[in-house]
C-alpha positions as a Markdown table, in Angstrom:
| # | Residue | x | y | z |
|---|---|---|---|---|
| 1 | Unk | 47.0 | 26.7 | -58.2 |
| 2 | Unk | 45.9 | 23.1 | -58.5 |
| 3 | Unk | 43.5 | 24.2 | -61.2 |
| 4 | Unk | 46.2 | 26.0 | -63.1 |
| 5 | Unk | 48.5 | 22.9 | -62.9 |
| 6 | Unk | 45.7 | 20.7 | -64.2 |
| 7 | Unk | 45.0 | 23.0 | -67.1 |
| 8 | Unk | 48.7 | 23.1 | -68.0 |
| 9 | Unk | 49.0 | 19.3 | -67.9 |
| 10 | Unk | 46.0 | 19.0 | -70.2 |
| 11 | Unk | 47.5 | 21.5 | -72.6 |
| 12 | Unk | 50.8 | 19.7 | -72.6 |
| 13 | Unk | 49.0 | 16.4 | -73.5 |
| 14 | Unk | 47.0 | 18.1 | -76.2 |
| 15 | Unk | 50.2 | 19.6 | -77.8 |
| 16 | Unk | 52.3 | 16.4 | -77.4 |
| 17 | Unk | 49.7 | 14.0 | -78.9 |
| 18 | Unk | 49.5 | 15.6 | -82.4 |
| 19 | Unk | 53.3 | 15.6 | -82.5 |
| 20 | Unk | 53.4 | 11.9 | -81.8 |
| 21 | Unk | 50.7 | 11.4 | -84.4 |
| 22 | Unk | 52.7 | 13.4 | -87.0 |
| 23 | Unk | 55.8 | 11.3 | -86.2 |
| 24 | Unk | 53.9 | 8.2 | -87.2 |
| 25 | Unk | 52.5 | 9.9 | -90.3 |
| 26 | Unk | 56.0 | 10.6 | -91.4 |
| 27 | Unk | 56.5 | 6.9 | -92.3 |
| 28 | Unk | 56.1 | 6.4 | -96.1 |
| 29 | Unk | 54.4 | 3.0 | -95.9 |
| 30 | Unk | 54.5 | 2.5 | -99.7 |
| 31 | Unk | 58.2 | 3.1 | -99.7 |
| 32 | Unk | 58.7 | 0.8 | -96.7 |
| 33 | Unk | 56.7 | -1.9 | -98.3 |
| 34 | Unk | 58.7 | -1.7 | -101.6 |
| 35 | Unk | 61.9 | -1.9 | -99.5 |
| 36 | Unk | 60.9 | -5.0 | -97.5 |
| 37 | Unk | 58.7 | -7.0 | -99.8 |
| 38 | Unk | 61.6 | -8.1 | -102.1 |
| 39 | Unk | 63.0 | -10.1 | -99.2 |
| 40 | Unk | 59.6 | -11.8 | -98.5 |
| 41 | Unk | 58.6 | -15.2 | -99.8 |
| 42 | Unk | 55.5 | -17.3 | -100.5 |
| 43 | Unk | 56.0 | -20.9 | -99.4 |
| 44 | Unk | 54.0 | -23.9 | -100.7 |
| 45 | Unk | 54.4 | -27.2 | -98.9 |
| 46 | Unk | 53.0 | -30.1 | -100.9 |
| 47 | Unk | 50.4 | -32.1 | -98.9 |
| 48 | Unk | 50.3 | -29.5 | -96.1 |
| 49 | Unk | 49.4 | -26.0 | -97.3 |
| 50 | Unk | 51.1 | -22.6 | -97.8 |
| 51 | Unk | 52.7 | -19.9 | -95.7 |
| 52 | Unk | 55.1 | -17.0 | -95.7 |
| 53 | Unk | 58.7 | -16.3 | -94.8 |
| 54 | Unk | 61.7 | -14.0 | -95.2 |
| 55 | Unk | 65.2 | -14.2 | -96.6 |
| 56 | Unk | 67.5 | -13.5 | -93.7 |
| 57 | Unk | 70.9 | -14.4 | -95.2 |
| 58 | Unk | 71.8 | -14.0 | -98.9 |
| 59 | Unk | 75.1 | -15.9 | -98.8 |
| 60 | Unk | 73.6 | -19.1 | -97.3 |
| 61 | Unk | 70.2 | -18.5 | -99.0 |
| 62 | Unk | 68.5 | -19.0 | -95.7 |
| 63 | Unk | 64.7 | -18.4 | -95.3 |
| 64 | Unk | 63.0 | -18.0 | -91.9 |
| 65 | Unk | 59.5 | -19.2 | -91.3 |
| 66 | Unk | 57.3 | -21.2 | -88.8 |
| 67 | Unk | 57.6 | -24.8 | -88.0 |
| 68 | Unk | 53.9 | -25.3 | -88.5 |
| 69 | Unk | 54.2 | -24.0 | -92.1 |
| 70 | Unk | 56.8 | -26.7 | -93.1 |
| 71 | Unk | 56.0 | -29.3 | -90.4 |
| 72 | Unk | 58.3 | -32.4 | -90.8 |
| 73 | Unk | 58.4 | -32.1 | -94.6 |
| 74 | Unk | 61.9 | -32.0 | -96.1 |
| 75 | Unk | 61.2 | -30.2 | -99.4 |
| 76 | Unk | 59.2 | -27.0 | -100.1 |
| 77 | Unk | 58.6 | -24.6 | -102.9 |
| 78 | Unk | 59.5 | -20.9 | -102.4 |
| 79 | Unk | 58.8 | -17.9 | -104.5 |
| 80 | Unk | 59.9 | -14.2 | -104.3 |
| 81 | Unk | 57.7 | -11.4 | -105.7 |
| 82 | Unk | 57.4 | -11.4 | -109.5 |
| 83 | Unk | 57.5 | -7.9 | -111.1 |
| 84 | Unk | 55.7 | -6.6 | -114.1 |
| 85 | Unk | 57.5 | -4.4 | -116.7 |
| 86 | Unk | 56.1 | -1.2 | -115.1 |
| 87 | Unk | 57.9 | -2.2 | -111.8 |
| 88 | Unk | 54.7 | -3.2 | -110.0 |
| 89 | Unk | 54.4 | -6.5 | -108.2 |
| 90 | Unk | 52.2 | -9.2 | -109.8 |
| 91 | Unk | 50.3 | -10.5 | -106.8 |
| 92 | Unk | 47.9 | -13.0 | -108.4 |
| 93 | Unk | 48.3 | -16.1 | -106.3 |
| 94 | Unk | 47.2 | -18.5 | -109.2 |
| 95 | Unk | 50.3 | -17.5 | -111.2 |
| 96 | Unk | 52.6 | -18.4 | -108.3 |
| 97 | Unk | 50.8 | -21.7 | -107.9 |
| 98 | Unk | 51.1 | -22.4 | -111.6 |
| 99 | Unk | 54.9 | -21.9 | -111.4 |
| 100 | Unk | 55.3 | -25.2 | -109.4 |
| 101 | Unk | 54.1 | -27.7 | -112.1 |
| 102 | Unk | 55.9 | -25.4 | -114.6 |
| 103 | Unk | 59.2 | -25.9 | -112.8 |
| 104 | Unk | 59.7 | -22.2 | -112.2 |
| 105 | Unk | 59.5 | -22.2 | -108.3 |
| 106 | Unk | 62.6 | -22.3 | -106.2 |
| 107 | Unk | 63.2 | -25.6 | -104.3 |
| 108 | Unk | 64.0 | -25.3 | -100.6 |
| 109 | Unk | 65.2 | -27.8 | -98.1 |
| 110 | Unk | 64.1 | -27.5 | -94.4 |
| 111 | Unk | 67.4 | -27.7 | -92.4 |
| 112 | Unk | 66.3 | -26.9 | -88.8 |
| 113 | Unk | 63.1 | -26.9 | -86.8 |
| 114 | Unk | 62.1 | -25.7 | -83.3 |
| 115 | Unk | 58.6 | -26.8 | -82.2 |
| 116 | Unk | 58.7 | -24.9 | -78.9 |
| 117 | Unk | 59.5 | -21.6 | -80.6 |
| 118 | Unk | 57.5 | -22.6 | -83.8 |
| 119 | Unk | 60.4 | -21.6 | -86.0 |
| 120 | Unk | 62.1 | -23.3 | -89.0 |
| 121 | Unk | 65.0 | -22.5 | -91.4 |
| 122 | Unk | 64.8 | -23.3 | -95.1 |
| 123 | Unk | 67.8 | -23.3 | -97.4 |
| 124 | Unk | 67.1 | -22.4 | -101.1 |
| 125 | Unk | 68.8 | -23.8 | -104.2 |
| 126 | Unk | 69.1 | -20.3 | -105.6 |
| 127 | Unk | 68.0 | -16.7 | -105.1 |
| 128 | Unk | 66.9 | -14.3 | -107.9 |
| 129 | Unk | 69.5 | -11.8 | -109.0 |
| 130 | Unk | 69.3 | -8.5 | -107.1 |
| 131 | Unk | 67.4 | -9.9 | -104.1 |
| 132 | Unk | 68.5 | -8.7 | -100.7 |
| 133 | Unk | 68.1 | -10.2 | -97.2 |
| 134 | Unk | 65.9 | -8.6 | -94.6 |
| 135 | Unk | 67.8 | -7.0 | -91.8 |
| 136 | Unk | 67.1 | -8.5 | -88.3 |
| 137 | Unk | 66.6 | -6.1 | -85.4 |
| 138 | Unk | 69.2 | -6.6 | -82.6 |
| 139 | Unk | 66.6 | -6.7 | -79.8 |
| 140 | Unk | 62.9 | -6.6 | -79.0 |
| 141 | Unk | 60.7 | -3.9 | -80.3 |
| 142 | Unk | 59.1 | -1.4 | -77.9 |
| 143 | Unk | 55.5 | -1.4 | -76.6 |
| 144 | Unk | 53.4 | 1.1 | -78.6 |
| 145 | Unk | 55.6 | 0.9 | -81.7 |
| 146 | Unk | 53.8 | 0.8 | -85.0 |
| 147 | Unk | 54.5 | -2.4 | -86.9 |
| 148 | Unk | 53.7 | -3.9 | -90.3 |
| 149 | Unk | 53.4 | -7.6 | -91.3 |
| 150 | Unk | 53.8 | -8.9 | -94.8 |
| 151 | Unk | 52.3 | -12.3 | -95.8 |
| 152 | Unk | 50.2 | -14.4 | -98.1 |
| 153 | Unk | 46.8 | -15.1 | -96.5 |
| 154 | Unk | 45.2 | -18.2 | -97.8 |
| 155 | Unk | 41.7 | -16.7 | -97.9 |
| 156 | Unk | 42.8 | -14.0 | -100.3 |
| 157 | Unk | 43.5 | -14.4 | -104.1 |
| 158 | Unk | 46.6 | -12.1 | -103.8 |
| 159 | Unk | 50.0 | -12.7 | -102.2 |
| 160 | Unk | 52.4 | -10.3 | -100.4 |
| 161 | Unk | 49.8 | -8.2 | -98.7 |
| 162 | Unk | 50.7 | -5.8 | -95.8 |
| 163 | Unk | 48.8 | -4.8 | -92.7 |
| 164 | Unk | 49.5 | -2.3 | -89.9 |
| 165 | Unk | 49.2 | -2.4 | -86.2 |
| 166 | Unk | 50.7 | -1.5 | -82.8 |
| 167 | Unk | 52.6 | -3.5 | -80.2 |
| 168 | Unk | 50.3 | -4.2 | -77.3 |
| 169 | Unk | 52.7 | -6.2 | -75.1 |
| 170 | Unk | 55.8 | -8.3 | -75.0 |
| 171 | Unk | 56.6 | -11.2 | -72.8 |
| 172 | Unk | 57.0 | -15.0 | -72.3 |
| 173 | Unk | 53.9 | -16.9 | -73.1 |
| 174 | Unk | 53.0 | -20.6 | -73.0 |
| 175 | Unk | 50.0 | -21.8 | -75.2 |
| 176 | Unk | 48.9 | -24.5 | -77.5 |
| 177 | Unk | 48.7 | -23.8 | -81.2 |
| 178 | Unk | 47.5 | -26.0 | -84.1 |
| 179 | Unk | 49.4 | -26.4 | -87.2 |
| 180 | Unk | 50.2 | -29.2 | -89.7 |
| 181 | Unk | 47.7 | -31.6 | -88.1 |
| 182 | Unk | 49.4 | -31.5 | -84.6 |
| 183 | Unk | 49.1 | -29.4 | -81.5 |
| 184 | Unk | 52.2 | -27.4 | -80.7 |
| 185 | Unk | 53.1 | -26.5 | -77.1 |
| 186 | Unk | 54.7 | -23.1 | -77.6 |
| 187 | Unk | 56.7 | -21.4 | -74.9 |
| 188 | Unk | 58.5 | -18.3 | -76.2 |
| 189 | Unk | 58.8 | -14.5 | -76.0 |
| 190 | Unk | 55.8 | -13.3 | -77.8 |
| 191 | Unk | 55.1 | -9.8 | -79.4 |
| 192 | Unk | 51.4 | -9.2 | -79.1 |
| 193 | Unk | 50.1 | -6.7 | -81.6 |
| 194 | Unk | 46.9 | -5.4 | -83.2 |
| 195 | Unk | 48.2 | -6.4 | -86.6 |
| 196 | Unk | 45.6 | -8.6 | -88.4 |
| 197 | Unk | 47.0 | -12.0 | -89.3 |
| 198 | Unk | 45.4 | -15.0 | -91.1 |
| 199 | Unk | 46.3 | -18.6 | -92.0 |
| 200 | Unk | 48.9 | -18.2 | -94.8 |
| 201 | Unk | 50.5 | -15.1 | -93.2 |
| 202 | Unk | 52.3 | -17.5 | -90.8 |
| 203 | Unk | 56.0 | -17.3 | -91.0 |
| 204 | Unk | 56.1 | -13.9 | -92.6 |
| 205 | Unk | 58.0 | -10.9 | -91.1 |
| 206 | Unk | 56.8 | -8.3 | -88.7 |
| 207 | Unk | 58.8 | -5.1 | -89.5 |
| 208 | Unk | 59.3 | -1.7 | -87.9 |
| 209 | Unk | 59.5 | 1.7 | -89.6 |
| 210 | Unk | 63.2 | 1.0 | -90.5 |
| 211 | Unk | 62.3 | -2.1 | -92.4 |
| 212 | Unk | 64.0 | -4.3 | -89.8 |
| 213 | Unk | 62.4 | -7.6 | -88.9 |
| 214 | Unk | 61.3 | -7.6 | -85.3 |
| 215 | Unk | 59.3 | -10.8 | -85.1 |
| 216 | Unk | 57.8 | -13.7 | -87.0 |
| 217 | Unk | 54.0 | -14.0 | -87.6 |
| 218 | Unk | 52.7 | -17.0 | -85.6 |
| 219 | Unk | 48.9 | -16.8 | -85.1 |
| 220 | Unk | 45.8 | -14.7 | -84.3 |
| 221 | Unk | 44.0 | -15.1 | -81.0 |
| 222 | Unk | 40.5 | -16.1 | -82.1 |
| 223 | Unk | 39.1 | -15.5 | -78.5 |
| 224 | Unk | 40.1 | -11.9 | -78.5 |
| 225 | Unk | 39.9 | -8.8 | -80.7 |
| 226 | Unk | 43.0 | -7.4 | -82.4 |
| 227 | Unk | 45.4 | -9.7 | -80.6 |
| 228 | Unk | 48.0 | -11.3 | -82.9 |
| 229 | Unk | 50.9 | -13.4 | -81.7 |
| 230 | Unk | 54.4 | -12.9 | -83.2 |
| 231 | Unk | 57.6 | -14.8 | -82.2 |
| 232 | Unk | 60.1 | -12.1 | -80.9 |
| 233 | Unk | 63.3 | -11.6 | -82.8 |
| 234 | Unk | 65.3 | -12.5 | -79.7 |
| 235 | Unk | 63.9 | -16.1 | -80.0 |
| 236 | Unk | 65.0 | -16.1 | -83.6 |
| 237 | Unk | 68.6 | -15.1 | -82.6 |
| 238 | Unk | 68.6 | -17.7 | -79.9 |
| 239 | Unk | 67.5 | -20.4 | -82.4 |
| 240 | Unk | 70.3 | -19.3 | -84.8 |
| 241 | Unk | 72.9 | -19.5 | -82.0 |
| 242 | Unk | 71.8 | -22.9 | -80.9 |
| 243 | Unk | 72.1 | -24.2 | -84.4 |
| 244 | Unk | 75.5 | -22.5 | -84.7 |
| 245 | Unk | 74.3 | -20.5 | -87.8 |
| 246 | Unk | 76.0 | -17.2 | -88.5 |
| 247 | Unk | 74.4 | -14.7 | -90.8 |
| 248 | Unk | 75.6 | -11.5 | -92.3 |
| 249 | Unk | 74.3 | -8.7 | -90.1 |
| 250 | Unk | 72.7 | -5.9 | -92.1 |
| 251 | Unk | 70.8 | -3.9 | -89.5 |
| 252 | Unk | 71.7 | -2.5 | -86.1 |
| 253 | Unk | 73.5 | -5.7 | -85.3 |
| 254 | Unk | 76.1 | -5.0 | -88.0 |
| 255 | Unk | 79.7 | -4.7 | -86.8 |
| 256 | Unk | 82.3 | -2.8 | -88.7 |
| 257 | Unk | 85.4 | -4.8 | -89.6 |
| 258 | Unk | 88.6 | -3.6 | -88.1 |
| 259 | Unk | 91.0 | -1.9 | -90.5 |
| 260 | Unk | 94.1 | -3.9 | -91.3 |
| 261 | Unk | 97.3 | -2.6 | -89.7 |
| 262 | Unk | 99.8 | -0.9 | -92.0 |
| 263 | Unk | 103.1 | -2.6 | -92.4 |
| 264 | Unk | 106.1 | -0.5 | -91.1 |
| 265 | Unk | 108.0 | 1.3 | -93.8 |
| 266 | Unk | 111.8 | 0.5 | -94.1 |
| 267 | Unk | 114.0 | 3.6 | -94.3 |
| 268 | Unk | 117.4 | 3.3 | -95.9 |
| 269 | Unk | 120.0 | 5.5 | -94.4 |
| 270 | Unk | 122.7 | 6.6 | -96.9 |
| 271 | Unk | 126.4 | 6.2 | -96.1 |
| 272 | Unk | 128.6 | 9.2 | -95.4 |
| 273 | Unk | 129.4 | 11.1 | -98.6 |
| 274 | Unk | 126.4 | 9.7 | -100.5 |
| 275 | Unk | 123.5 | 11.8 | -101.6 |
| 276 | Unk | 120.1 | 10.8 | -100.5 |
| 277 | Unk | 118.1 | 9.5 | -103.5 |
| 278 | Unk | 114.6 | 11.1 | -103.9 |
| 279 | Unk | 111.9 | 9.2 | -102.2 |
| 280 | Unk | 109.3 | 7.9 | -104.7 |
| 281 | Unk | 106.0 | 7.2 | -103.0 |
| 282 | Unk | 104.2 | 4.2 | -104.5 |
| 283 | Unk | 101.0 | 5.0 | -106.4 |
| 284 | Unk | 97.9 | 4.4 | -104.4 |
| 285 | Unk | 94.5 | 3.5 | -105.8 |
| 286 | Unk | 92.5 | 6.6 | -105.3 |
| 287 | Unk | 88.8 | 6.0 | -105.4 |
| 288 | Unk | 86.8 | 8.1 | -107.8 |
| 289 | Unk | 84.7 | 10.3 | -105.4 |
| 290 | Unk | 84.0 | 12.9 | -108.0 |
| 291 | Unk | 80.3 | 12.1 | -108.1 |
| 292 | Unk | 77.9 | 14.8 | -106.9 |
| 293 | Unk | 75.1 | 14.2 | -104.5 |
| 294 | Unk | 72.6 | 14.5 | -107.4 |
| 295 | Unk | 74.5 | 11.9 | -109.4 |
| 296 | Unk | 74.5 | 9.6 | -106.4 |
| 297 | Unk | 70.7 | 9.9 | -106.1 |
| 298 | Unk | 70.2 | 9.4 | -109.9 |
| 299 | Unk | 72.4 | 6.4 | -109.9 |
| 300 | Unk | 70.8 | 4.9 | -106.9 |
| 301 | Unk | 67.3 | 5.3 | -108.4 |
| 302 | Unk | 68.5 | 3.8 | -111.7 |
| 303 | Unk | 69.9 | 0.8 | -109.8 |
| 304 | Unk | 66.7 | 0.3 | -107.9 |
| 305 | Unk | 64.7 | 0.3 | -111.2 |
| 306 | Unk | 67.2 | -2.1 | -112.8 |
| 307 | Unk | 66.6 | -4.6 | -110.1 |
| 308 | Unk | 63.1 | -4.9 | -111.2 |
| 309 | Unk | 64.4 | -6.9 | -114.2 |
| 310 | Unk | 66.4 | -9.3 | -112.0 |
| 311 | Unk | 63.5 | -11.8 | -111.7 |
| 312 | Unk | 63.5 | -14.5 | -114.3 |
| 313 | Unk | 65.9 | -15.7 | -116.9 |
| 314 | Unk | 64.0 | -13.9 | -119.7 |
| 315 | Unk | 65.1 | -10.5 | -118.2 |
| 316 | Unk | 68.7 | -11.5 | -117.7 |
| 317 | Unk | 70.1 | -9.6 | -120.7 |
| 318 | Unk | 68.1 | -6.5 | -120.0 |
| 319 | Unk | 69.2 | -6.6 | -116.3 |
| 320 | Unk | 72.9 | -6.8 | -117.2 |
| 321 | Unk | 72.6 | -4.1 | -119.8 |
| 322 | Unk | 71.1 | -1.7 | -117.3 |
| 323 | Unk | 73.8 | -2.5 | -114.7 |
| 324 | Unk | 76.5 | -1.7 | -117.4 |
| 325 | Unk | 74.7 | 1.5 | -118.2 |
| 326 | Unk | 75.0 | 2.6 | -114.5 |
| 327 | Unk | 78.7 | 1.8 | -114.5 |
| 328 | Unk | 79.3 | 3.8 | -117.7 |
| 329 | Unk | 77.1 | 6.8 | -116.9 |
| 330 | Unk | 77.9 | 7.1 | -113.1 |
| 331 | Unk | 81.4 | 5.6 | -112.7 |
| 332 | Unk | 82.2 | 7.3 | -109.4 |
| 333 | Unk | 79.0 | 6.4 | -107.5 |
| 334 | Unk | 78.2 | 3.8 | -104.9 |
| 335 | Unk | 75.5 | 2.4 | -107.2 |
| 336 | Unk | 78.2 | 1.8 | -109.9 |
| 337 | Unk | 80.3 | -0.1 | -107.3 |
| 338 | Unk | 77.3 | -2.3 | -106.4 |
| 339 | Unk | 76.5 | -2.8 | -110.1 |
| 340 | Unk | 80.0 | -4.1 | -110.7 |
| 341 | Unk | 79.7 | -6.5 | -107.8 |
| 342 | Unk | 76.4 | -7.8 | -109.1 |
| 343 | Unk | 77.9 | -8.4 | -112.6 |
| 344 | Unk | 80.8 | -10.3 | -111.1 |
| 345 | Unk | 78.4 | -12.5 | -109.1 |
| 346 | Unk | 76.2 | -13.1 | -112.3 |
| 347 | Unk | 79.2 | -14.2 | -114.3 |
């Protein structure tokens, strides 16, 4: 009997393991990367070095990164991915570096710092058209979860690279870390993963399969193998709360706004002998929901491709023309609604 139970247990493990593996294989990493990388940034701090970061709020143009990336500097240069005409990302680091003396990089001001958590917030002067913020996870990621980090390692000639790993452990850690010529005494909730990280990746986002940011890249443990340190998203949220910064929630932290209450309708009672006039209901704006699922998909894909032309003033006319094309060709779709909003913001 014991033998039979052992065999059954082994069979169960054998069957379950491939299923778990297949679940991980279902993640389209290329699609996930394209979804998240547009919210990532390459940061250059004159006199200090370079690092990475993520746009976490579009309205306030707020970028999240490490303290040791910006140190006590006030001004930094920030750049989002540049796209080629075929829609691919231009990752040559020299081109991004050349944008600074050419005056094409976005200027950012460091507003808030937290040495203990090794976090900092940078406010940008502007954000490229069509750029979206990266959703923040509501709580900590789970142990064993597959994660990806996007960053700009200094030892590599390309920017916006991605690596994959798994969460090993999560918990409060206290350790010393170098950065910006000083030793930081860090004490925070740390996500330990097998994700490779290098100088230059610091400040970049660690994301899950949904594309939600679950942590901030901090450092690699040089005394161990496949042990990377990432600042947990709960520390980021605590930092935002302490600085009284409210961001627009895009992920699982989003809250639906309550619907406005309808005003009571006044009913006129006719006097005796009078005839009741016909009730004329006021016309309501009825949304055009005639679009088919196929049209929704086509419009959404056209909008995604049009956003590739949102980077740079040279592509402005093309970008606006493509948005107008979506509105004209697919008037009843969600993509057309978003295109109208973008055009209003542009004007």
